[in-house]
N, C-alpha and C positions, 0 to 999 in steps of 0.2 A: 624923530627919536633915533639915537645912535645905537645900532644893534651890536656894536663891538664892545666887549667888556673893558672896563677901565683898568682892571688889574688881571694879571695872568700868572700862573705858576706861583701862587701865594701872594707875595708882596710886591711883585714887579709891576710897575705902572707903565702904561703905554703913553709915550710922549707924542709921537707923530708918525704918520705913515711914510714909508720909504719907497714903496713901489708896488705895482700890481702886475702879476704874471698871469699866464694862461690858467693856472689852477689855484692861485691863492694870492695872499697879500703878505707884505713884510712891514714890520714896525720897529721903531727904535724904542727901547724900554730902559728904565732905571729902577733901582731899588732904594731903600731908605738910607743906604750908605753912599748913595750917588754913583754906584757902580753901573756902567752902561752895558747893554747887551742888545741882541736882535731877537725879535719874536716873529716867527713865520707860521702861518696857518694855510694849509692846502686842503682842497677837496679833491680827492683822487677817485675818479670813476673806476669802477671794477666791472670788467667785461666777463660775461659768462661764456666760456668756450667748452664745447663738448667734443671729445674725441670719438670718432666712429668706433662702435663696438665697446664703448666704455661701460664697465660694470663694476660697482653700482653706478647709476647715473649721478653725475656731479651736480650739486645744487648751487644756487647763487651764494648761499651761505658758505659752502665748501670753498668756492672760488675766492671769496673775500678772505677767508681764513688763510688760504695759501698765500695770497698777496701780502697780507699782514705779517705772516710768519717770515716770508722772504725779506721784507723790509726790515723787520726787527732783527733777524739774524745778521743781515748786512751791517746794520748800525752797531750792534753789540760787538761783532767780530772785529770791525774796523776800529772802533773806539778803543777796545782793549789792546789790539795789536799795535795801533799807531800812537796813542797817547798824545794826540794833538800836534804831531810833527808835520805831517803832510796833508792832513785832512782837518776840516773845521771841527772844533770841539763842540759837541752837543752837551749842554749842561743839564737840560731837561727835555723830555719828549713824551708824547702820548699818541696813540692811534685808537680812534673811536669809530666803530661802524655805525652807519645809519640804520634806521629801523627796517628798511627793506633790503639791507645788505648790498646796495648798489653803489654806495659811496663810502670811502674811508677818509675820515678827517684826521689829518696829521698836524700836530702842534709841536713846535720846536723852539726851545730857548738856546741860543748859541752865543759864542763870543762875538764881539763886535769887530767886524773887519770890513774893508772896502773892496768891492768886486771890480774886476777888470773893465767892465762896461763903464762904470763911473769914472775910473782913472783915465781911460782912453778918451773920454769926452772932455776932460780937463787938461790933458797933457798929450802932446804929439811925441810919439816914441821915435827915438833914433834907431838906426839899424842895430847898433850894439846893444841897446836896451831890449829890443825885440829878441835878439839872440840869447841874452841873459835870462830873460823871462822864459823863453822856450826851453832852455836847459833846466830851469827850475821845474817846469811842468813835466818834462821828461822824467825827472827824479821822482815826482809824485806818481807818475804812471808806472815807473819801475816798482814802486812800493805796491801798487795794485797788482802787478804781475807776481810779486812775491807771495801775495795772498790768493793767487789764482783768480783774480777778478779782471774784467775789462770794464773800463769806466763807462763807456757808451754814451755819455751825455756831456762831452767836453764842449764848453762854450764860454764866452766871457762872463756871463752871469754866474757861472759856477766856479770861477777862478777868483780867489780872494788874495789881495796883495797886502803884504806886511813889510816892515823894514828889513825883515830877515828872509824874504822870499815870497813864495806863494803857497796857498793851500787849496784843496778841492773840497766841494760841498755836495749835497744832495746824494746821500748814500742809497736812497731807495731806487735809483736808476741803474745801479750796478748789475752786471750780468756775468755769467761764468761760461761764455761761449754758447749759451743756451737761451735764445730769444723767448722760448715758451716759458722760461722761468721768470721772466721779467713782466712787470705790469705794463701792458701795451699803452695804456693812457699816459704813462710817464716817459714815453720816448717819441713824442711827436714834434719835438723841436728839430726841424730838418735842415736848418740853414748850415749846420756844420757836420751833417752826417755824410758818410760815404754812400755812393750811389747804390751799392748792393744792399746796404742797410735800409735805405729808403724803399727800394723796390721790392725786396724779398725778405727783409727782416734778418738778414744774415750778419752775424757778428763774427769777426775774424781777428787775427793778430794785428791787423793794420787799422782797425776801426778808430782807435784813439789817435794814432799819429797822423791819420788823414785829417781829422778834425783840427789837430794842432797846426798842420800845414795851412789850413784855411784861416785860422786865427792869425798866424804870422802874415799871410797874404793881406788880410784886412788891415792890420796895424801898419803895414808898409804901403797901403794903398788908400790912405786918407779915410780909414774906417769903412771902406767899401769892399764887399765880397765880390768874387768873380761874377761878371755879367750884370752887375747892378749899374744903372746909369751913373756915370762919373760926375756929371755936371748938374745933377738935380739934387736939391736939398731935401725935398720931401719924397721919400721913397714909400710907395704904397705896397699893399699886400700882393697886388698883381705883379709888381716888379720883382718882389721876392720869389713868388711862385714860378715866374718865368725863368729866373736865374737858377732855381733848383732843377727845373725841367732840363735846362741846357746842360747842367752838370751831369744829370742822370743820362743824358743822351751823348755824353762824352765829347761835348764841344771843347775846343782848345782854349785854355785860359789866355787872356792877354797878360802882359808883364805887369807886375805891381809897380806903381810909380816910383817908389823910393827904395828899391832893393838893388843891391849889387848883383853881379852875375853869379857869384858863388852862393849867395843867399837864395837867389831865384832857383838855382838848381836844387837846393835842399827842399824848397817849397814844392816845386813841380814833381820831385821824386815822391814826397810824402803824399801828394794829391794825384798821383798817376791814376788814369782810368783802369789800368790793369793792376789787380791786387798783387800779382807776382813781381811787379816792378817797384813796389813801395818798400818802405822800411819795415822789416819783419818785426822788430822790437823797438821800444822806446830807447833802449841802450844804443842801438845802431844809429838812430837819429841824433841822440845826444852827442855821440862821438863826432859826427859831422859838424854839429853846431859848435862844439869846442874847437875844432880845427878852424872853422870860420872866424872864431873869436881870437885865433892865434895861439890856442893851447893844444898841445899834443897829448896831454895826460889827463888824469882824473882830478887834477888840482882845480880848486875853485878859481875861476878866472877873475872874480871881483870880490874876493873874500876880504872881510874886515877883521883886524886882529883882535877879535873878542870871541870867547867861547860861547856857544849856544847849546843849552841843555834841554832835553825833552820835557823836563818837568818845570822849566822856567816859564812864567806867565808871559804870553805874547802881548806885545803892545797893540793897542786897538786903534790907534790914530797916528797921525804924523807920517804919512806915507812919503818916503823919500826914494825916488827911483834912481837917483845917483848912487845911492849906497845899497841898492838891491843886492841881496846875497842869495846864494843857494843854501839849502838846508844842509848843514854839516854838523850833525849832532854827535856829541861825545858819548860813547857808551860807558857810563860810569859803573864799573863793576863793584859789586858789594864786597866789603872787606871779608875775606874768607875766614880770618881768625874769629871775628865776632859771630859770624854765622855758624861756624863749627861749634863754638862754645855753647850757643843756644841749643843746638841739636844734642850735644853731649848732656847738658843739664836735663833736657826733656827725657832722653833715653834713661838717664840715671834715675829720674823720678819714677818712670814707669817700672824700672827694675826694682826699686825699693818697694813700691806698692805690690808688685807681683810676689816678691819674697815675703812681705809682711803677711799676705794672704796664706802663703804656704806655712808660715810659722803658726798662724792662728789655727789652721787645719790640723797641724801636727799636735798642737796643745790639746785640741778636742779629742783627737784619736788616742793619744797616749794618756791614760788616766793616772799612771804612776807619777808621783811628784818628782822623783829623781829623774825619770825619763823626760818629764816636761823641762826640768832645769837643764838637762843635757841637750835637749833639742834646741832650746832657746840659746844656749851657749854656742852651739854649733852654727846656728844661723846668724847670730851676732858676729861671730868670727868671719863668716862669709861676707857680711855687709861691710865689715871693717876693711877686708881685703879689696872689695870692689871700690871703696872710697880711696884707698891708697893708689890703686891702678888708675883711677880717674885723675887724681892729682898729678900723677906722673905724666 
């Protein structure tokens, strides 16, 4: 018997599974209009951590509420701030606790995009394409910094490719330079983590650019990370764990097979064992990437002459790496005239109501008919003058 529901979030039907991760599954879904989307369900373990001297004592339920609130606040803040430009759009989502409060079930319906893992299995990236992709990712990371976030879980599965560039997903893994604010269970994918993050849980300003350096290394090394056996097809968990241990022990990386000297320098700087020798910000790394591409300015090195707007629906298929672009959104300013007019009308309506109340009160107070007539005449005159002033 199939334990998975046939429909989710109302009328969306599950077509087929797309993948299984450490904490959940991903499915392709469609609705009655044949619109396609992605459905993801994750079981997030919640760890109870007690701080010495904590009062009152934190319960498992308190801990789950904190994790839930952190994830929800990240999702809402990023979705509202970004509007689908640099991060995957969540169309629907829910967070449901288990009865014992030890697990949080997260269900997401999102736009259909292809992740970097899938693309890299089907396409061998040229050096120029890797540079272009890395510049795109840096721009996404710059957006994270604008919102005071560190992404913390940058890896190919969380990078989604479109004809216009790339987007990042999995908001629940974001941190604000505070590991204790993050759900520990959601940051155990260590293949792309910086050593200090793996060993001590330390987030710093180089955490994301370190991961990006490793992604570039893999794409230019036949999809093999540092210290992974180069000539073996089947890589086991023991190979992966040993490679991570060597990175944490500051072993020197071998050169990636398909990178030029200038690109190797960028990768090795991003992945330096010493935090102080790495790129301080995504902007610093982006600038070096642009220079390697032959650009000295902020201009898009592979722009296509078509505008891209934040509210335009992203294409969900037909990935074309040859035309991969960086996100260059036009900030379409609202027409000031129409906006001001609406405000004026609203203010005028409020003024009319307010003055009408004063007139009614005056009529009640003044019993004499002549006084009433005079009062009404005075306020009518005032209203007429206000109308004339507005029309001017």
